[in-house]
A tleap script that builds the chain and sets N, CA, C and O, in Angstrom:
source leaprc.protein.ff14SB
mol = sequence {
  NMET LEU LEU GLU ALA HIE THR ARG TYR ASN
  ASP VAL ASN ARG SER GLY THR THR THR PHE
  HIE ALA VAL ALA LEU GLU ALA ASP VAL GLU
  THR VAL LYS ILE LEU ARG GLU PHE LYS ILE
  THR GLY LEU ASP THR ARG MET ARG ASN ILE
  THR GLY LYS THR ALA ALA ASP ILE CYS GLN
  ASP ARG MET GLY PRO PRO ASP GLY PHE VAL
  ARG GLU PHE MET GLU LEU MET ALA THR LEU
  GLU PRO ALA CTHR
}
set mol.1.N position { -14.942 -8.771 -2.432 }
set mol.1.CA position { -13.577 -8.397 -2.179 }
set mol.1.C position { -12.920 -7.962 -3.493 }
set mol.1.O position { -13.256 -8.461 -4.568 }
set mol.2.N position { -12.000 -7.046 -3.384 }
set mol.2.CA position { -11.370 -6.485 -4.586 }
set mol.2.C position { -10.599 -7.516 -5.399 }
set mol.2.O position { -10.632 -7.464 -6.629 }
set mol.3.N position { -9.912 -8.442 -4.759 }
set mol.3.CA position { -9.167 -9.439 -5.510 }
set mol.3.C position { -10.102 -10.349 -6.301 }
set mol.3.O position { -9.784 -10.763 -7.417 }
set mol.4.N position { -11.242 -10.651 -5.720 }
set mol.4.CA position { -12.228 -11.471 -6.431 }
set mol.4.C position { -12.781 -10.736 -7.642 }
set mol.4.O position { -13.211 -11.369 -8.606 }
set mol.5.N position { -12.775 -9.408 -7.602 }
set mol.5.CA position { -13.273 -8.596 -8.708 }
set mol.5.C position { -12.157 -8.289 -9.723 }
set mol.5.O position { -12.321 -7.446 -10.605 }
set mol.6.N position { -11.044 -8.977 -9.583 }
set mol.6.CA position { -9.896 -8.830 -10.509 }
set mol.6.C position { -9.310 -7.424 -10.505 }
set mol.6.O position { -8.988 -6.872 -11.557 }
set mol.7.N position { -9.177 -6.858 -9.326 }
set mol.7.CA position { -8.548 -5.555 -9.182 }
set mol.7.C position { -7.127 -5.607 -9.715 }
set mol.7.O position { -6.445 -6.621 -9.564 }
set mol.8.N position { -6.680 -4.537 -10.331 }
set mol.8.CA position { -5.325 -4.471 -10.884 }
set mol.8.C position { -4.350 -4.125 -9.761 }
set mol.8.O position { -3.985 -2.964 -9.581 }
set mol.9.N position { -3.939 -5.128 -9.021 }
set mol.9.CA position { -3.105 -4.911 -7.850 }
set mol.9.C position { -1.656 -4.616 -8.180 }
set mol.9.O position { -0.875 -4.294 -7.284 }
set mol.10.N position { -1.280 -4.719 -9.442 }
set mol.10.CA position { 0.107 -4.425 -9.807 }
set mol.10.C position { 0.305 -3.044 -10.437 }
set mol.10.O position { 1.362 -2.756 -10.998 }
set mol.11.N position { -0.716 -2.199 -10.338 }
set mol.11.CA position { -0.584 -0.820 -10.832 }
set mol.11.C position { 0.334 -0.014 -9.921 }
set mol.11.O position { 0.564 -0.370 -8.765 }
set mol.12.N position { 0.849 1.076 -10.469 }
set mol.12.CA position { 1.756 1.970 -9.745 }
set mol.12.C position { 1.128 3.369 -9.748 }
set mol.12.O position { 0.650 3.829 -10.785 }
set mol.13.N position { 1.127 4.041 -8.597 }
set mol.13.CA position { 0.581 5.395 -8.556 }
set mol.13.C position { 1.663 6.429 -8.888 }
set mol.13.O position { 2.791 6.063 -9.218 }
set mol.14.N position { 1.325 7.693 -8.802 }
set mol.14.CA position { 2.263 8.772 -9.177 }
set mol.14.C position { 3.536 8.800 -8.346 }
set mol.14.O position { 4.581 9.244 -8.821 }
set mol.15.N position { 3.453 8.331 -7.118 }
set mol.15.CA position { 4.647 8.333 -6.265 }
set mol.15.C position { 5.444 7.045 -6.384 }
set mol.15.O position { 6.387 6.813 -5.627 }
set mol.16.N position { 5.056 6.205 -7.347 }
set mol.16.CA position { 5.780 4.960 -7.558 }
set mol.16.C position { 5.399 3.876 -6.581 }
set mol.16.O position { 6.083 2.858 -6.477 }
set mol.17.N position { 4.314 4.086 -5.866 }
set mol.17.CA position { 3.884 3.126 -4.860 }
set mol.17.C position { 3.026 2.046 -5.494 }
set mol.17.O position { 2.107 2.330 -6.262 }
set mol.18.N position { 3.339 0.812 -5.162 }
set mol.18.CA position { 2.560 -0.342 -5.607 }
set mol.18.C position { 1.725 -0.868 -4.455 }
set mol.18.O position { 1.848 -0.400 -3.324 }
set mol.19.N position { 0.883 -1.831 -4.743 }
set mol.19.CA position { 0.126 -2.494 -3.698 }
set mol.19.C position { 1.078 -3.076 -2.660 }
set mol.19.O position { 0.812 -3.023 -1.459 }
set mol.20.N position { 2.177 -3.626 -3.131 }
set mol.20.CA position { 3.155 -4.239 -2.232 }
set mol.20.C position { 3.756 -3.209 -1.280 }
set mol.20.O position { 3.951 -3.497 -0.099 }
set mol.21.N position { 4.053 -2.002 -1.790 }
set mol.21.CA position { 4.539 -0.924 -0.923 }
set mol.21.C position { 3.481 -0.572 0.127 }
set mol.21.O position { 3.804 -0.388 1.300 }
set mol.22.N position { 2.236 -0.481 -0.295 }
set mol.22.CA position { 1.149 -0.134 0.630 }
set mol.22.C position { 0.975 -1.191 1.708 }
set mol.22.O position { 0.737 -0.861 2.870 }
set mol.23.N position { 1.090 -2.450 1.333 }
set mol.23.CA position { 0.987 -3.529 2.314 }
set mol.23.C position { 2.098 -3.404 3.342 }
set mol.23.O position { 1.867 -3.573 4.539 }
set mol.24.N position { 3.305 -3.108 2.872 }
set mol.24.CA position { 4.443 -2.942 3.796 }
set mol.24.C position { 4.220 -1.761 4.724 }
set mol.24.O position { 4.548 -1.824 5.909 }
set mol.25.N position { 3.669 -0.697 4.193 }
set mol.25.CA position { 3.446 0.506 4.988 }
set mol.25.C position { 2.360 0.305 6.044 }
set mol.25.O position { 2.503 0.747 7.184 }
set mol.26.N position { 1.287 -0.355 5.662 }
set mol.26.CA position { 0.169 -0.553 6.582 }
set mol.26.C position { 0.444 -1.620 7.630 }
set mol.26.O position { -0.119 -1.572 8.724 }
set mol.27.N position { 1.305 -2.583 7.309 }
set mol.27.CA position { 1.727 -3.629 8.253 }
set mol.27.C position { 0.544 -4.409 8.840 }
set mol.27.O position { 0.466 -4.597 10.054 }
set mol.28.N position { -0.357 -4.853 7.997 }
set mol.28.CA position { -1.507 -5.613 8.460 }
set mol.28.C position { -1.282 -7.093 8.117 }
set mol.28.O position { -1.263 -7.468 6.944 }
set mol.29.N position { -1.115 -7.914 9.136 }
set mol.29.CA position { -0.827 -9.336 8.941 }
set mol.29.C position { -1.932 -10.014 8.154 }
set mol.29.O position { -1.644 -10.848 7.296 }
set mol.30.N position { -3.180 -9.685 8.418 }
set mol.30.CA position { -4.303 -10.318 7.721 }
set mol.30.C position { -4.273 -10.018 6.221 }
set mol.30.O position { -4.585 -10.890 5.410 }
set mol.31.N position { -3.902 -8.802 5.852 }
set mol.31.CA position { -3.797 -8.449 4.432 }
set mol.31.C position { -2.754 -9.310 3.753 }
set mol.31.O position { -2.982 -9.808 2.650 }
set mol.32.N position { -1.613 -9.491 4.395 }
set mol.32.CA position { -0.558 -10.339 3.833 }
set mol.32.C position { -1.069 -11.766 3.651 }
set mol.32.O position { -0.822 -12.391 2.619 }
set mol.33.N position { -1.769 -12.270 4.638 }
set mol.33.CA position { -2.304 -13.641 4.546 }
set mol.33.C position { -3.297 -13.764 3.383 }
set mol.33.O position { -3.297 -14.763 2.664 }
set mol.34.N position { -4.131 -12.753 3.208 }
set mol.34.CA position { -5.103 -12.768 2.099 }
set mol.34.C position { -4.376 -12.782 0.755 }
set mol.34.O position { -4.749 -13.538 -0.142 }
set mol.35.N position { -3.360 -11.965 0.612 }
set mol.35.CA position { -2.607 -11.931 -0.643 }
set mol.35.C position { -1.937 -13.281 -0.905 }
set mol.35.O position { -1.880 -13.728 -2.050 }
set mol.36.N position { -1.442 -13.916 0.119 }
set mol.36.CA position { -0.845 -15.246 -0.049 }
set mol.36.C position { -1.897 -16.268 -0.458 }
set mol.36.O position { -1.640 -17.110 -1.318 }
set mol.37.N position { -3.077 -16.202 0.147 }
set mol.37.CA position { -4.149 -17.142 -0.196 }
set mol.37.C position { -4.565 -17.010 -1.650 }
set mol.37.O position { -4.889 -18.005 -2.300 }
set mol.38.N position { -4.557 -15.788 -2.161 }
set mol.38.CA position { -4.967 -15.552 -3.554 }
set mol.38.C position { -3.870 -15.860 -4.548 }
set mol.38.O position { -4.081 -15.784 -5.758 }
set mol.39.N position { -2.693 -16.210 -4.038 }
set mol.39.CA position { -1.565 -16.570 -4.894 }
set mol.39.C position { -1.323 -15.526 -5.978 }
set mol.39.O position { -1.232 -15.843 -7.165 }
set mol.40.N position { -1.221 -14.263 -5.535 }
set mol.40.CA position { -0.996 -13.178 -6.475 }
set mol.40.C position { 0.332 -13.382 -7.193 }
set mol.40.O position { 1.260 -13.981 -6.648 }
set mol.41.N position { 0.412 -12.880 -8.413 }
set mol.41.CA position { 1.629 -12.984 -9.205 }
set mol.41.C position { 1.864 -11.638 -9.900 }
set mol.41.O position { 0.969 -10.795 -9.967 }
set mol.42.N position { 3.060 -11.459 -10.406 }
set mol.42.CA position { 3.341 -10.296 -11.234 }
set mol.42.C position { 3.763 -9.046 -10.485 }
set mol.42.O position { 4.015 -8.017 -11.112 }
set mol.43.N position { 3.850 -9.103 -9.153 }
set mol.43.CA position { 4.341 -7.939 -8.424 }
set mol.43.C position { 5.859 -7.950 -8.474 }
set mol.43.O position { 6.487 -8.947 -8.118 }
set mol.44.N position { 6.437 -6.870 -8.903 }
set mol.44.CA position { 7.894 -6.759 -8.956 }
set mol.44.C position { 8.396 -6.323 -7.594 }
set mol.44.O position { 8.239 -5.163 -7.212 }
set mol.45.N position { 8.997 -7.245 -6.862 }
set mol.45.CA position { 9.453 -6.963 -5.505 }
set mol.45.C position { 10.654 -6.022 -5.489 }
set mol.45.O position { 11.046 -5.531 -4.430 }
set mol.46.N position { 11.234 -5.771 -6.651 }
set mol.46.CA position { 12.391 -4.862 -6.736 }
set mol.46.C position { 11.991 -3.445 -7.085 }
set mol.46.O position { 12.843 -2.559 -7.127 }
set mol.47.N position { 10.708 -3.211 -7.337 }
set mol.47.CA position { 10.217 -1.884 -7.719 }
set mol.47.C position { 10.488 -0.873 -6.620 }
set mol.47.O position { 10.229 -1.136 -5.445 }
set mol.48.N position { 11.002 0.270 -7.000 }
set mol.48.CA position { 11.296 1.332 -6.036 }
set mol.48.C position { 10.289 2.467 -6.199 }
set mol.48.O position { 9.885 2.806 -7.312 }
set mol.49.N position { 9.893 3.044 -5.068 }
set mol.49.CA position { 8.974 4.170 -5.134 }
set mol.49.C position { 9.763 5.459 -5.382 }
set mol.49.O position { 10.970 5.412 -5.624 }
set mol.50.N position { 9.098 6.585 -5.325 }
set mol.50.CA position { 9.717 7.871 -5.642 }
set mol.50.C position { 10.876 8.217 -4.689 }
set mol.50.O position { 11.765 8.992 -5.041 }
set mol.51.N position { 10.856 7.641 -3.493 }
set mol.51.CA position { 11.947 7.894 -2.535 }
set mol.51.C position { 13.057 6.853 -2.631 }
set mol.51.O position { 14.015 6.878 -1.858 }
set mol.52.N position { 12.916 5.934 -3.593 }
set mol.52.CA position { 13.944 4.929 -3.817 }
set mol.52.C position { 13.829 3.684 -2.963 }
set mol.52.O position { 14.764 2.884 -2.910 }
set mol.53.N position { 12.699 3.503 -2.292 }
set mol.53.CA position { 12.533 2.359 -1.403 }
set mol.53.C position { 11.706 1.253 -2.057 }
set mol.53.O position { 10.708 1.507 -2.732 }
set mol.54.N position { 12.152 0.029 -1.834 }
set mol.54.CA position { 11.358 -1.125 -2.209 }
set mol.54.C position { 10.366 -1.407 -1.085 }
set mol.54.O position { 10.471 -0.843 0.004 }
set mol.55.N position { 9.415 -2.276 -1.358 }
set mol.55.CA position { 8.469 -2.647 -0.309 }
set mol.55.C position { 9.197 -3.327 0.852 }
set mol.55.O position { 8.834 -3.133 2.012 }
set mol.56.N position { 10.225 -4.124 0.541 }
set mol.56.CA position { 11.012 -4.771 1.597 }
set mol.56.C position { 11.714 -3.730 2.456 }
set mol.56.O position { 11.796 -3.888 3.674 }
set mol.57.N position { 12.224 -2.663 1.834 }
set mol.57.CA position { 12.845 -1.573 2.601 }
set mol.57.C position { 11.850 -0.972 3.588 }
set mol.57.O position { 12.163 -0.755 4.758 }
set mol.58.N position { 10.647 -0.708 3.089 }
set mol.58.CA position { 9.607 -0.109 3.930 }
set mol.58.C position { 9.266 -1.054 5.084 }
set mol.58.O position { 9.112 -0.614 6.223 }
set mol.59.N position { 9.150 -2.324 4.796 }
set mol.59.CA position { 8.847 -3.319 5.817 }
set mol.59.C position { 9.940 -3.328 6.893 }
set mol.59.O position { 9.641 -3.309 8.087 }
set mol.60.N position { 11.178 -3.357 6.473 }
set mol.60.CA position { 12.303 -3.419 7.410 }
set mol.60.C position { 12.450 -2.130 8.213 }
set mol.60.O position { 12.921 -2.161 9.350 }
set mol.61.N position { 12.050 -0.993 7.630 }
set mol.61.CA position { 12.197 0.305 8.300 }
set mol.61.C position { 11.090 0.598 9.310 }
set mol.61.O position { 11.193 1.553 10.080 }
set mol.62.N position { 10.031 -0.214 9.313 }
set mol.62.CA position { 8.907 0.047 10.205 }
set mol.62.C position { 9.346 -0.022 11.654 }
set mol.62.O position { 10.147 -0.876 12.034 }
set mol.63.N position { 8.828 0.863 12.438 }
set mol.63.CA position { 9.098 0.844 13.872 }
set mol.63.C position { 7.953 0.126 14.561 }
set mol.63.O position { 6.802 0.553 14.469 }
set mol.64.N position { 8.259 -0.944 15.238 }
set mol.64.CA position { 7.248 -1.683 16.008 }
set mol.64.C position { 6.144 -2.293 15.181 }
set mol.64.O position { 4.970 -2.068 15.475 }
set mol.65.N position { 6.481 -3.074 14.133 }
set mol.65.CA position { 5.404 -3.721 13.369 }
set mol.65.C position { 4.681 -4.750 14.251 }
set mol.65.O position { 5.247 -5.240 15.228 }
set mol.66.N position { 3.443 -5.070 13.902 }
set mol.66.CA position { 2.710 -6.064 14.689 }
set mol.66.C position { 3.441 -7.408 14.693 }
set mol.66.O position { 4.188 -7.730 13.768 }
set mol.67.N position { 3.208 -8.183 15.754 }
set mol.67.CA position { 3.832 -9.502 15.860 }
set mol.67.C position { 3.562 -10.331 14.606 }
set mol.67.O position { 2.422 -10.447 14.154 }
set mol.68.N position { 4.622 -10.900 14.058 }
set mol.68.CA position { 4.507 -11.784 12.913 }
set mol.68.C position { 4.464 -11.099 11.562 }
set mol.68.O position { 4.545 -11.768 10.532 }
set mol.69.N position { 4.336 -9.775 11.544 }
set mol.69.CA position { 4.184 -9.103 10.263 }
set mol.69.C position { 5.406 -9.261 9.360 }
set mol.69.O position { 5.268 -9.639 8.197 }
set mol.70.N position { 6.590 -8.976 9.878 }
set mol.70.CA position { 7.788 -9.034 9.035 }
set mol.70.C position { 7.973 -10.434 8.484 }
set mol.70.O position { 8.293 -10.592 7.306 }
set mol.71.N position { 7.780 -11.451 9.305 }
set mol.71.CA position { 7.911 -12.836 8.841 }
set mol.71.C position { 6.900 -13.143 7.738 }
set mol.71.O position { 7.262 -13.686 6.694 }
set mol.72.N position { 5.636 -12.798 7.970 }
set mol.72.CA position { 4.583 -13.037 6.967 }
set mol.72.C position { 4.877 -12.287 5.671 }
set mol.72.O position { 4.709 -12.835 4.581 }
set mol.73.N position { 5.316 -11.031 5.790 }
set mol.73.CA position { 5.593 -10.220 4.621 }
set mol.73.C position { 6.734 -10.822 3.798 }
set mol.73.O position { 6.636 -10.920 2.575 }
set mol.74.N position { 7.792 -11.216 4.455 }
set mol.74.CA position { 8.944 -11.799 3.760 }
set mol.74.C position { 8.585 -13.136 3.128 }
set mol.74.O position { 9.092 -13.477 2.059 }
set mol.75.N position { 7.709 -13.896 3.788 }
set mol.75.CA position { 7.250 -15.154 3.186 }
set mol.75.C position { 6.425 -14.880 1.935 }
set mol.75.O position { 6.557 -15.583 0.933 }
set mol.76.N position { 5.578 -13.865 1.992 }
set mol.76.CA position { 4.820 -13.472 0.798 }
set mol.76.C position { 5.779 -13.070 -0.316 }
set mol.76.O position { 5.631 -13.508 -1.457 }
set mol.77.N position { 6.748 -12.251 0.011 }
set mol.77.CA position { 7.697 -11.790 -0.978 }
set mol.77.C position { 8.420 -12.958 -1.638 }
set mol.77.O position { 8.662 -12.941 -2.844 }
set mol.78.N position { 8.760 -13.956 -0.859 }
set mol.78.CA position { 9.474 -15.136 -1.390 }
set mol.78.C position { 8.612 -15.939 -2.364 }
set mol.78.O position { 9.146 -16.632 -3.230 }
set mol.79.N position { 7.280 -15.854 -2.234 }
set mol.79.CA position { 6.405 -16.630 -3.103 }
set mol.79.C position { 6.045 -15.937 -4.412 }
set mol.79.O position { 5.503 -16.558 -5.326 }
set mol.80.N position { 6.348 -14.660 -4.491 }
set mol.80.CA position { 5.931 -13.891 -5.680 }
set mol.80.C position { 6.800 -14.243 -6.871 }
set mol.80.O position { 8.019 -14.383 -6.765 }
set mol.81.N position { 6.142 -14.381 -7.991 }
set mol.81.CA position { 6.869 -14.602 -9.245 }
set mol.81.C position { 7.380 -13.259 -9.742 }
set mol.81.O position { 6.715 -12.240 -9.555 }
set mol.82.N position { 8.541 -13.238 -10.366 }
set mol.82.CA position { 9.036 -11.970 -10.913 }
set mol.82.C position { 8.090 -11.441 -11.984 }
set mol.82.O position { 7.482 -12.212 -12.727 }
set mol.83.N position { 7.972 -10.122 -12.053 }
set mol.83.CA position { 7.152 -9.472 -13.098 }
set mol.83.C position { 7.792 -9.723 -14.436 }
set mol.83.O position { 9.016 -9.781 -14.555 }
set mol.84.N position { 6.945 -9.873 -15.458 }
set mol.84.CA position { 7.481 -10.073 -16.807 }
set mol.84.C position { 7.303 -8.848 -17.642 }
set mol.84.O position { 7.696 -8.834 -18.808 }
savepdb mol mol.pdb
quit
């Protein structure tokens, strides 16, 4: 698994998208659970992408997310330490 291989999950691509933005966009409950299990740190939950959206904005804007996704995502967000 990528997290076990010490993947740089806090990198930002050209559009300003972080792993956290991608998780919000894909809306996969299992991915959120995996990130919580690994106790990831250093993701800046306030980071905005090129369109000015945070990952929380993307999560809230989703139409018809899977059951439990928004709750799991927000719980993950609450556990993240601020980026230094």
